[in-house]
C-alpha positions as CSV (number, residue, x, y, z in Angstrom):
1,X,38.2,-39.7,24.1
2,X,37.6,-40.1,20.4
3,X,36.8,-37.2,18.1
4,X,34.0,-37.7,15.6
5,X,33.5,-35.8,12.4
6,X,31.8,-36.1,9.0
7,X,33.4,-35.3,5.6
8,X,32.2,-35.2,2.0
9,X,34.5,-37.4,0.0
10,X,37.1,-35.3,-1.9
11,X,40.2,-35.8,-3.9
12,X,42.5,-35.0,-1.0
13,X,42.2,-36.7,2.4
14,X,45.4,-35.4,4.0
15,X,44.2,-32.9,6.6
16,X,41.7,-34.9,8.7
17,X,43.7,-35.9,11.7
18,X,43.9,-34.3,15.1
19,X,47.4,-33.4,16.4
20,X,47.1,-36.0,19.2
21,X,50.1,-37.5,21.1
22,X,49.0,-41.0,20.4
23,X,48.0,-40.4,16.8
24,X,50.9,-39.3,14.6
25,X,50.2,-36.7,12.0
26,X,50.8,-38.4,8.7
27,X,51.5,-37.3,5.1
28,X,48.4,-38.9,3.7
29,X,47.7,-41.6,6.2
30,X,49.5,-44.4,8.0
31,X,51.6,-47.2,6.6
32,X,50.9,-50.7,7.8
33,X,53.9,-50.6,10.1
34,X,52.8,-47.2,11.6
35,X,49.3,-48.6,12.0
36,X,50.2,-51.7,13.8
37,X,52.5,-49.8,16.2
38,X,49.6,-47.4,16.9
39,X,47.2,-50.3,17.5
40,X,49.5,-52.0,20.0
41,X,49.8,-48.8,22.0
42,X,46.1,-48.0,21.8
43,X,44.7,-51.5,22.5
44,X,47.2,-53.2,24.9
45,X,44.5,-55.9,25.7
46,X,44.7,-57.2,22.1
47,X,47.9,-59.3,21.8
48,X,48.0,-59.8,18.0
49,X,47.1,-57.7,15.0
50,X,46.8,-58.9,11.4
51,X,46.6,-56.9,8.2
52,X,43.5,-57.8,6.2
53,X,42.9,-57.1,2.5
54,X,39.3,-58.1,1.5
55,X,39.7,-56.7,-2.1
56,X,39.9,-60.3,-3.5
57,X,36.4,-60.9,-2.1
58,X,33.0,-59.6,-3.2
59,X,32.1,-58.0,0.1
60,X,34.9,-55.4,0.2
61,X,32.4,-52.6,-0.8
62,X,29.8,-53.7,1.7
63,X,32.3,-53.4,4.6
64,X,32.6,-49.7,3.8
65,X,28.8,-49.4,4.3
66,X,28.9,-51.1,7.7
67,X,28.7,-47.8,9.6
68,X,26.0,-45.7,7.8
69,X,25.7,-42.7,10.1
70,X,28.2,-40.5,11.9
71,X,26.5,-41.2,15.2
72,X,26.0,-44.9,14.8
73,X,27.6,-46.8,17.7
74,X,26.4,-50.3,17.2
75,X,24.6,-52.7,14.8
76,X,23.6,-56.2,14.0
77,X,24.5,-58.3,10.9
78,X,22.5,-61.5,10.9
79,X,23.8,-63.4,14.0
80,X,26.8,-61.1,14.3
81,X,26.9,-57.8,16.3
82,X,29.3,-54.9,16.5
83,X,29.8,-51.8,18.5
84,X,32.2,-48.9,18.4
85,X,35.4,-49.3,20.4
86,X,36.7,-46.0,21.8
87,X,40.1,-44.9,20.7
88,X,42.1,-41.8,19.9
89,X,41.9,-42.3,16.2
90,X,39.3,-40.0,14.7
91,X,36.0,-41.6,13.9
92,X,35.5,-40.1,10.4
93,X,32.4,-40.7,8.3
94,X,32.9,-40.2,4.6
95,X,30.1,-39.8,2.2
96,X,29.6,-38.9,-1.5
97,X,26.6,-37.1,-3.0
98,X,27.6,-37.9,-6.5
99,X,24.6,-39.7,-8.0
100,X,26.8,-41.4,-10.6
101,X,28.7,-43.2,-7.8
102,X,26.3,-46.0,-6.6
103,X,28.9,-48.3,-5.1
104,X,30.9,-46.1,-2.7
105,X,28.4,-44.0,-0.9
106,X,29.9,-44.4,2.6
107,X,33.2,-44.9,4.3
108,X,34.2,-44.9,7.9
109,X,37.3,-45.0,10.1
110,X,37.9,-46.1,13.7
111,X,37.6,-49.3,15.6
112,X,34.6,-51.6,16.2
113,X,34.4,-54.8,18.3
114,X,32.8,-57.7,16.4
115,X,31.1,-60.7,18.1
116,X,30.0,-63.7,16.2
117,X,27.4,-66.5,16.8
118,X,30.1,-69.1,17.7
119,X,32.0,-67.0,20.2
120,X,34.1,-65.2,17.6
121,X,35.4,-61.9,19.0
122,X,37.8,-59.4,17.5
123,X,38.4,-55.7,16.9
124,X,38.2,-54.4,13.3
125,X,40.1,-51.2,12.5
126,X,39.5,-49.1,9.5
127,X,41.9,-46.3,8.7
128,X,43.3,-43.9,6.1
129,X,46.2,-45.8,4.4
130,X,49.4,-44.2,3.2
131,X,48.0,-44.5,-0.3
132,X,45.3,-42.0,0.7
133,X,42.4,-44.5,0.7
134,X,39.8,-45.6,3.2
135,X,38.2,-49.0,3.2
136,X,40.8,-50.6,1.1
137,X,42.6,-52.4,4.0
138,X,41.8,-53.2,7.6
139,X,43.5,-54.6,10.7
140,X,41.9,-57.3,12.8
141,X,42.9,-58.5,16.3
142,X,42.6,-62.2,15.5
143,X,44.8,-64.7,13.6
144,X,41.6,-66.4,12.5
145,X,41.0,-64.5,9.2
146,X,38.4,-67.0,8.3
147,X,36.3,-65.5,11.1
148,X,36.7,-62.1,9.6
149,X,35.8,-63.6,6.2
150,X,32.6,-65.1,7.7
151,X,31.7,-61.7,9.1
152,X,32.3,-60.1,5.7
153,X,30.1,-62.6,4.0
154,X,27.3,-61.9,6.5
155,X,27.6,-58.2,5.8
156,X,27.4,-58.8,2.1
157,X,24.3,-61.0,2.4
158,X,22.5,-58.5,4.5
159,X,23.3,-55.5,2.3
160,X,22.8,-57.1,-1.1
161,X,19.9,-55.5,-3.0
162,X,17.1,-58.0,-3.5
163,X,19.3,-60.9,-2.4
164,X,16.4,-63.3,-1.9
165,X,14.7,-62.8,-5.2
166,X,17.5,-61.9,-7.6
167,X,21.1,-62.8,-8.5
168,X,23.8,-60.2,-7.8
169,X,26.5,-59.8,-10.4
170,X,29.7,-58.0,-9.2
171,X,31.1,-56.0,-12.1
172,X,34.6,-54.6,-12.5
173,X,33.3,-51.3,-13.9
174,X,30.2,-49.4,-12.7
175,X,27.6,-50.5,-10.2
176,X,26.7,-54.2,-9.6
177,X,23.7,-55.5,-11.5
178,X,21.1,-58.1,-10.7
179,X,19.3,-60.8,-12.7
180,X,15.8,-61.8,-11.4
181,X,14.5,-65.4,-11.3
182,X,11.6,-64.8,-13.6
183,X,11.4,-67.3,-16.5
184,X,13.0,-66.4,-19.8
185,X,12.5,-68.8,-22.8
186,X,15.6,-70.2,-24.4
187,X,15.6,-70.6,-28.2
188,X,18.1,-73.3,-29.0
189,X,18.0,-76.9,-30.3
190,X,17.0,-79.0,-27.3
191,X,20.1,-81.2,-27.5
192,X,22.4,-78.2,-27.4
193,X,20.5,-76.6,-24.5
194,X,20.5,-79.8,-22.5
195,X,24.2,-80.3,-23.1
196,X,25.2,-76.8,-21.9
197,X,23.0,-77.0,-18.8
198,X,24.2,-80.5,-17.8
199,X,27.8,-79.5,-18.2
200,X,27.3,-76.3,-16.1
201,X,25.1,-77.8,-13.4
202,X,27.3,-80.9,-12.8
203,X,30.3,-78.6,-11.9
204,X,28.5,-77.4,-8.8
205,X,27.2,-80.8,-7.5
206,X,30.2,-82.2,-5.7
207,X,33.5,-80.5,-5.3
208,X,34.9,-83.4,-3.3
209,X,34.4,-85.7,-6.2
210,X,36.7,-83.5,-8.3
211,X,39.3,-83.7,-5.6
212,X,39.0,-87.5,-5.2
213,X,39.4,-88.0,-9.0
214,X,42.3,-85.5,-9.1
215,X,40.4,-83.4,-11.6
216,X,41.1,-79.6,-11.4
217,X,38.0,-77.9,-9.9
218,X,37.8,-75.3,-12.7
219,X,35.9,-75.2,-16.0
220,X,35.7,-72.8,-18.9
221,X,32.9,-72.6,-21.5
222,X,32.9,-70.4,-24.6
223,X,29.8,-69.4,-26.6
224,X,30.5,-68.3,-30.2
225,X,28.2,-66.8,-32.7
226,X,26.6,-63.7,-34.3
227,X,25.3,-61.0,-32.0
228,X,21.7,-61.6,-31.0
229,X,21.7,-65.4,-31.3
230,X,21.0,-66.1,-27.6
231,X,24.5,-66.3,-26.0
232,X,23.7,-63.8,-23.2
233,X,20.2,-65.3,-22.7
234,X,21.8,-68.7,-22.2
235,X,24.2,-67.2,-19.6
236,X,21.2,-65.7,-17.7
237,X,19.5,-69.1,-17.9
238,X,22.5,-70.8,-16.4
239,X,22.8,-68.3,-13.6
240,X,19.1,-68.8,-12.7
241,X,19.4,-72.6,-12.6
242,X,22.7,-72.7,-10.7
243,X,21.7,-70.1,-8.1
244,X,18.3,-71.7,-7.6
245,X,19.9,-75.0,-6.7
246,X,23.1,-73.8,-4.9
247,X,23.3,-70.9,-2.5
248,X,26.2,-68.6,-1.9
249,X,27.4,-68.7,-5.5
250,X,29.6,-65.7,-6.3
251,X,29.0,-64.2,-9.7
252,X,31.3,-61.7,-11.3
253,X,31.5,-60.0,-14.7
254,X,34.5,-58.4,-16.3
255,X,33.4,-55.1,-17.8
256,X,35.2,-52.0,-19.0
257,X,38.4,-51.5,-21.0
258,X,40.4,-50.5,-17.9
259,X,40.8,-54.2,-16.8
260,X,44.4,-55.3,-16.3
261,X,46.0,-58.6,-15.5
262,X,46.2,-58.0,-11.7
263,X,42.5,-57.1,-11.5
264,X,41.6,-60.1,-13.7
265,X,43.6,-62.4,-11.6
266,X,42.0,-61.1,-8.4
267,X,38.5,-61.6,-9.8
268,X,39.3,-65.1,-11.0
269,X,40.7,-66.0,-7.6
270,X,37.4,-65.3,-5.8
271,X,36.5,-69.0,-6.2
272,X,39.3,-69.8,-3.8
273,X,37.8,-67.6,-1.1
274,X,34.1,-67.6,-1.8
275,X,33.3,-71.1,-3.0
276,X,32.4,-71.6,-5.7
277,X,32.2,-68.7,-8.3
278,X,31.2,-67.9,-11.8
279,X,33.1,-65.4,-14.0
280,X,31.4,-63.9,-17.0
281,X,33.7,-62.7,-19.9
282,X,31.5,-61.2,-22.5
283,X,33.1,-60.2,-25.8
284,X,36.3,-62.1,-25.2
285,X,37.8,-60.7,-28.4
286,X,37.5,-57.2,-26.9
287,X,39.1,-58.2,-23.7
288,X,42.1,-59.8,-25.5
289,X,42.5,-56.8,-28.0
290,X,41.3,-53.7,-26.3
291,X,42.1,-53.9,-22.6
292,X,45.2,-53.8,-20.5
293,X,45.4,-57.6,-20.3
294,X,48.3,-58.8,-22.4
295,X,48.1,-62.0,-24.4
296,X,50.5,-63.9,-22.2
297,X,48.8,-62.8,-19.0
298,X,45.4,-63.8,-20.3
299,X,46.7,-67.2,-21.3
300,X,48.3,-67.7,-17.9
301,X,45.1,-66.9,-16.0
302,X,43.0,-69.2,-18.2
303,X,45.6,-72.0,-18.5
304,X,45.6,-73.2,-15.0
305,X,49.1,-72.1,-14.0
306,X,47.2,-70.0,-11.5
307,X,44.9,-72.5,-9.7
308,X,41.7,-70.5,-9.5
309,X,40.0,-73.3,-7.7
310,X,36.2,-73.3,-7.7
311,X,35.9,-71.2,-10.8
312,X,33.6,-71.5,-13.8
313,X,34.3,-69.1,-16.7
314,X,31.4,-68.4,-19.1
315,X,32.7,-66.4,-22.1
316,X,31.2,-65.1,-25.3
317,X,32.5,-63.8,-28.5
318,X,30.7,-62.3,-31.6
319,X,33.9,-62.4,-33.6
320,X,35.7,-65.8,-33.3
321,X,38.0,-64.9,-36.1
322,X,39.5,-62.1,-33.8
323,X,40.0,-64.4,-30.9
324,X,43.6,-65.8,-30.5
325,X,43.5,-69.4,-31.6
326,X,45.5,-70.2,-28.4
327,X,42.4,-69.3,-26.4
328,X,39.9,-71.2,-28.4
329,X,41.7,-74.5,-29.2
330,X,43.2,-75.6,-26.0
331,X,41.0,-77.4,-23.5
332,X,42.7,-76.2,-20.4
333,X,41.5,-72.7,-21.3
334,X,38.0,-73.5,-22.6
335,X,36.9,-77.0,-22.1
336,X,33.9,-76.7,-24.4
337,X,33.1,-74.3,-27.2
338,X,29.5,-74.1,-28.5
339,X,28.5,-72.3,-31.7
340,X,25.2,-70.4,-31.6
341,X,24.0,-70.5,-35.2
342,X,21.4,-68.3,-36.8
343,X,18.0,-69.6,-36.0
344,X,16.4,-72.0,-38.4
345,X,12.8,-71.7,-39.6
346,X,11.5,-73.8,-36.6
347,X,13.2,-71.6,-34.0
348,X,12.1,-68.4,-35.8
349,X,8.5,-69.7,-35.8
350,X,8.7,-70.5,-32.1
351,X,10.2,-67.1,-31.3
352,X,7.6,-65.2,-33.5
353,X,4.8,-67.1,-31.8
354,X,6.0,-65.9,-28.4
355,X,6.5,-62.3,-29.5
356,X,3.4,-61.9,-31.6
357,X,0.6,-63.7,-29.8
358,X,-2.0,-61.4,-31.3
359,X,-1.2,-62.5,-34.9
360,X,-2.7,-65.3,-36.9
361,X,-0.9,-68.6,-37.5
362,X,-0.9,-67.9,-41.2
363,X,1.0,-64.6,-40.8
364,X,3.5,-66.1,-38.4
365,X,4.2,-69.0,-40.7
366,X,4.8,-66.5,-43.5
367,X,7.1,-64.4,-41.4
368,X,9.1,-67.5,-40.3
369,X,9.7,-68.3,-44.0
370,X,10.6,-64.8,-45.0
371,X,13.0,-64.0,-42.1
372,X,15.8,-66.3,-43.1
373,X,19.1,-65.0,-41.8
374,X,17.5,-62.8,-39.1
375,X,18.8,-63.1,-35.6
376,X,16.6,-63.1,-32.5
377,X,17.6,-59.6,-31.9
378,X,16.5,-58.5,-35.3
379,X,13.2,-60.3,-34.9
380,X,12.8,-58.5,-31.6
381,X,13.3,-55.3,-33.5
382,X,10.4,-56.4,-35.7
383,X,8.3,-56.5,-32.5
384,X,9.4,-52.9,-31.6
385,X,8.7,-51.6,-35.1
386,X,5.3,-53.3,-35.1
387,X,4.5,-51.5,-31.9
388,X,5.4,-48.2,-33.4
389,X,3.3,-48.9,-36.5
390,X,0.4,-50.1,-34.3
391,X,0.4,-46.8,-32.3
392,X,0.4,-44.8,-35.4
393,X,-1.9,-46.7,-37.7
394,X,-3.8,-49.4,-35.9
395,X,-5.1,-47.9,-32.6
396,X,-2.3,-49.5,-30.6
397,X,-3.1,-53.0,-31.7
398,X,-0.3,-55.2,-32.9
399,X,-2.4,-57.2,-35.4
400,X,-1.6,-58.9,-38.7
401,X,-1.7,-55.6,-40.6
402,X,0.7,-53.8,-38.2
403,X,3.1,-56.7,-38.2
404,X,3.2,-57.2,-41.9
405,X,3.8,-53.5,-42.5
406,X,6.6,-53.5,-39.9
407,X,8.1,-56.5,-41.7
408,X,8.1,-54.7,-45.0
409,X,10.0,-51.8,-43.5
410,X,12.6,-53.9,-41.8
411,X,13.0,-56.3,-44.8
412,X,14.1,-53.3,-46.9
413,X,16.6,-52.3,-44.3
414,X,17.8,-55.9,-44.0
415,X,18.5,-56.2,-47.7
416,X,20.2,-52.9,-47.9
417,X,22.7,-53.8,-45.2
418,X,22.7,-57.6,-45.5
419,X,26.4,-57.9,-45.1
420,X,26.7,-56.1,-41.9
421,X,23.2,-55.5,-40.6
422,X,23.6,-57.6,-37.5
423,X,26.3,-55.3,-36.1
424,X,24.3,-52.2,-37.0
425,X,20.9,-53.2,-35.6
426,X,21.6,-55.5,-32.6
427,X,21.0,-54.1,-29.2
428,X,22.9,-55.5,-26.2
429,X,20.7,-57.8,-24.3
430,X,22.6,-57.2,-21.1
431,X,21.7,-58.8,-17.7
432,X,18.8,-56.7,-16.5
433,X,15.7,-58.5,-17.5
434,X,12.3,-57.4,-16.3
């Protein structure tokens, strides 16, 4: 008879096991050898057991959420179903009430029997490992790990927030984020935008064609330019176009200074398991200079010595002078490099027309001429400032008067800090667009 209990997640997980004849009392948990010996005794009807590490996938966190209540005995995941399998190992339900932790709210231990739509059937076992972690590794009673993989994908698809109307981006630091499919204008020269989109979309058309032509199924694109010139907007645009045409695209973003070579390699290898995938590397110069990824390790990951089949890398940098030339000037690392220049007068006029629909054409033409050197982010700040002025002086109306007054204020600031104003005033565009 199994014992069930519920625990708040804490730093120490050592004292949670019953002193049961069939369940050894461990130091912090069971090693893989101890676990497989236990499973063979506990489930004599299952001939084979295989260690399963889903950490190189994007559904590892979702598997921990599979059991969401201490008393939940069964469930359905799309065309799959599962139910608890009785065993002497404690069925523990972990939870965290930390509002800052939005990814690891649940964790569970014990055995469940999984059944799939094509006759798949296996036992999935979650346990406290000798490293003191739950939900990091599993054991499955089938040599067909692809079946376990399909189940994991089904779990992810069911539990993804807004999976039908948004794009999920798995991050290496903090909670996952989403990008919706709403239209967002792109302010680039048409030829450049068409070139970028064509290069990106063609990658996902036919994987077999790459194989037949003996071309590595991996590409890397680098966007270079001042902050606020549209690099991140272009990445969002590409995600929308790719994911609208091709389903089951895995999108990941490397964030946080704690990233190391092992984690980077694991994220880049997701295209080999979940085909295909996109990896976003924003601020490549920071990754190369301020993280735990050493120069040689980064070059190896990008150079193709590690295969990383099915991977497209979209990278950006605001400071190309700080990026190692070995990264920028070798095609096997980044096949194409595009420079995002400061907007010319035509692009500034187009952007101003979209941001200030309440203003006259005469005022917008004047602003387009007098904002030479301004980035899109700085012009967007003009819109914010005009809103503040309108609230204060123009009854909440962003008219010609409010806009021109806001421009005078920002123009003074621009001239005062002309050499470094972009770094001081640009706000991160990010991926969350309403």
